[in-house]
C-alpha positions as CSV (number, residue, x, y, z in Angstrom):
1,X,0.0,0.0,0.0
2,X,1.2,3.5,-0.8
3,X,1.4,5.9,2.1
4,X,2.1,9.5,2.8
5,X,4.2,10.6,5.7
6,X,1.0,11.9,7.5
7,X,-0.6,8.5,7.1
8,X,2.5,6.6,8.4
9,X,2.7,9.0,11.4
10,X,-1.0,8.3,12.1
11,X,-0.4,4.6,12.0
12,X,2.6,5.0,14.4
13,X,0.9,7.4,16.7
14,X,0.8,4.9,19.6
15,X,4.6,4.8,19.8
16,X,6.5,7.2,22.1
17,X,8.5,8.5,19.1
18,X,6.7,7.8,15.7
19,X,9.7,9.4,13.8
20,X,12.2,7.0,15.5
21,X,9.9,4.1,14.8
22,X,9.6,5.1,11.1
23,X,13.4,5.3,10.8
24,X,13.8,1.9,12.4
25,X,11.2,0.4,10.1
26,X,13.0,1.8,7.0
27,X,16.4,0.4,8.2
28,X,14.8,-3.0,8.8
29,X,13.1,-3.0,5.4
30,X,9.6,-3.1,7.0
31,X,8.6,-0.1,4.9
32,X,10.1,1.3,1.7
33,X,10.9,5.0,1.5
34,X,10.3,6.0,-2.1
35,X,11.2,9.6,-1.5
36,X,11.0,11.7,1.6
37,X,7.3,11.7,2.6
38,X,6.2,8.9,0.3
39,X,6.3,5.2,1.4
40,X,5.3,1.8,0.3
41,X,4.8,-1.6,2.0
42,X,6.3,-3.5,-0.9
43,X,8.2,-3.1,-4.2
44,X,5.1,-4.8,-5.8
45,X,2.9,-1.8,-4.8
46,X,1.7,0.3,-7.8
47,X,4.3,2.5,-9.5
48,X,2.3,5.0,-11.6
49,X,0.2,6.6,-8.8
50,X,3.5,7.4,-7.0
51,X,4.2,10.2,-9.6
52,X,1.3,12.3,-8.4
53,X,2.5,11.8,-4.8
54,X,6.0,13.0,-5.7
55,X,5.1,16.1,-7.6
56,X,1.8,17.9,-8.0
57,X,0.1,19.2,-10.1
58,X,1.2,16.6,-12.6
59,X,-0.2,13.8,-14.8
60,X,1.3,10.7,-16.4
61,X,2.2,11.4,-20.0
62,X,4.8,11.1,-22.8
63,X,6.0,7.6,-23.6
64,X,4.7,6.3,-20.2
65,X,1.1,7.2,-21.1
66,X,1.6,5.9,-24.7
67,X,2.7,2.5,-23.3
68,X,-0.2,2.5,-20.8
69,X,-2.6,3.0,-23.8
70,X,-0.8,0.3,-25.6
71,X,0.3,2.5,-28.5
72,X,4.0,1.7,-28.3
73,X,5.3,-1.9,-28.2
74,X,8.2,-1.2,-25.8
75,X,8.0,-1.4,-22.0
76,X,8.8,1.9,-20.4
77,X,11.3,2.0,-17.6
78,X,11.0,5.7,-16.7
79,X,7.7,7.2,-15.4
80,X,7.3,10.5,-17.2
81,X,4.8,13.1,-16.1
82,X,3.9,16.5,-17.3
83,X,3.7,19.6,-15.0
84,X,3.6,23.3,-15.7
85,X,5.1,24.9,-12.6
86,X,8.6,23.7,-13.4
87,X,11.6,26.0,-13.9
88,X,13.6,22.9,-15.0
89,X,13.0,19.2,-15.4
90,X,12.9,17.2,-12.2
91,X,14.2,13.7,-11.9
92,X,13.9,11.3,-8.9
93,X,15.8,8.0,-8.6
94,X,13.7,5.8,-6.3
95,X,13.4,2.1,-5.4
96,X,10.5,2.1,-7.8
97,X,12.5,3.4,-10.7
98,X,13.1,6.8,-12.2
99,X,10.4,9.5,-12.1
100,X,10.7,12.5,-14.4
101,X,8.6,15.6,-14.5
102,X,8.7,17.7,-17.7
103,X,7.3,21.2,-18.4
104,X,4.4,21.7,-20.7
105,X,2.6,25.1,-21.1
106,X,0.0,25.9,-18.4
107,X,-2.6,26.7,-21.1
108,X,-2.7,23.1,-22.2
109,X,-2.2,21.4,-18.8
110,X,-5.9,20.8,-17.8
111,X,-7.2,19.5,-21.1
112,X,-7.6,15.9,-22.3
113,X,-6.9,14.1,-19.1
114,X,-8.3,10.7,-18.0
115,X,-8.0,8.7,-14.8
116,X,-5.9,5.6,-14.8
117,X,-5.9,2.8,-12.3
118,X,-3.2,0.4,-11.0
119,X,-4.0,-2.1,-8.2
120,X,-6.9,0.0,-7.1
121,X,-4.9,3.3,-6.9
122,X,-6.1,6.0,-9.2
123,X,-3.9,8.6,-11.0
124,X,-4.2,11.4,-13.6
125,X,-3.3,10.3,-17.1
126,X,-3.1,11.9,-20.5
127,X,-5.4,10.6,-23.2
128,X,-3.6,9.0,-26.1
129,X,-3.9,12.2,-28.1
130,X,-2.5,14.4,-25.3
131,X,0.3,12.0,-24.6
132,X,1.3,12.1,-28.3
133,X,1.1,15.9,-28.3
134,X,3.2,16.2,-25.1
135,X,5.8,13.8,-26.5
136,X,6.1,15.6,-29.8
137,X,6.2,19.0,-28.0
138,X,9.5,17.9,-26.4
139,X,11.0,17.1,-29.8
140,X,12.0,20.5,-31.2
141,X,11.7,22.0,-34.6
142,X,10.7,19.2,-36.9
143,X,9.5,20.9,-40.1
144,X,9.1,18.2,-42.7
145,X,6.2,15.9,-43.1
146,X,8.6,13.0,-43.9
147,X,10.5,13.6,-40.6
148,X,7.2,13.5,-38.7
149,X,6.1,10.3,-40.4
150,X,9.5,8.7,-39.6
151,X,9.3,9.9,-36.0
152,X,5.8,8.5,-35.5
153,X,6.3,5.1,-37.2
154,X,10.0,4.3,-37.1
155,X,11.3,6.1,-34.0
156,X,8.3,5.9,-31.7
157,X,7.1,2.7,-33.4
158,X,3.4,3.8,-33.1
159,X,0.8,1.7,-34.7
160,X,-0.4,3.4,-37.9
161,X,-4.0,2.2,-37.3
162,X,-4.0,3.7,-33.8
163,X,-2.5,7.0,-35.0
164,X,-5.1,7.4,-37.7
165,X,-7.9,6.5,-35.2
166,X,-6.9,9.3,-32.8
167,X,-9.3,12.2,-32.3
168,X,-7.6,14.6,-34.7
169,X,-10.2,17.3,-34.2
170,X,-9.4,17.5,-30.5
171,X,-5.7,17.4,-31.3
172,X,-6.1,20.3,-33.8
173,X,-7.7,22.4,-31.2
174,X,-5.1,21.6,-28.5
175,X,-1.9,21.8,-30.7
176,X,-1.9,25.7,-31.1
177,X,-1.8,26.0,-27.3
178,X,1.7,24.5,-27.3
179,X,3.2,27.0,-29.7
180,X,5.3,24.2,-31.3
181,X,6.7,24.0,-34.8
182,X,6.7,20.2,-34.5
183,X,3.0,20.1,-33.7
184,X,2.2,22.4,-36.6
185,X,4.1,20.0,-38.8
186,X,2.2,17.1,-37.4
187,X,-1.1,18.7,-38.3
188,X,0.1,19.5,-41.8
189,X,1.2,15.9,-42.2
190,X,-2.2,14.6,-41.2
191,X,-4.0,16.9,-43.7
192,X,-2.0,15.2,-46.5
193,X,-2.4,11.5,-45.4
């Protein structure tokens, strides 16, 4: 079970020194400290909901969300999330793996989000469309339609059927909010397919 520091302190409130007991439990391996203030009972506890506990506001996106939506064939080893109140990227190495938080424009942050679920724990998640837009936003200045096509199908190894089945009307309305040359190229590519 995933736990915040407040929850653990409540559980340990019967001890004379809950902080000392928590330190002892961490040393004995009775509880896993993911980062300061976030704990788990086991390494088999859910990994994706931890992202929102580490940094908020954020949502799971990029290749992590594309894998969750089964749009890319590879397993993703880094949990990538989007956030807008970031001066620079944040990375956390944890017993659960690497968590990264990448900037996206505030104007696009609240749109096209779903809820995901892992072992009964919910978390915020980009829709497939938003995950693709976020991913391409981080790949700068692609200006040719051929380069976009190669990126989608050769580099990211997305399924052509799934890409064509995306909600392109919604993507067309969101893409301008990013102010991205790459996303403008994506929309031009789609018009000519």
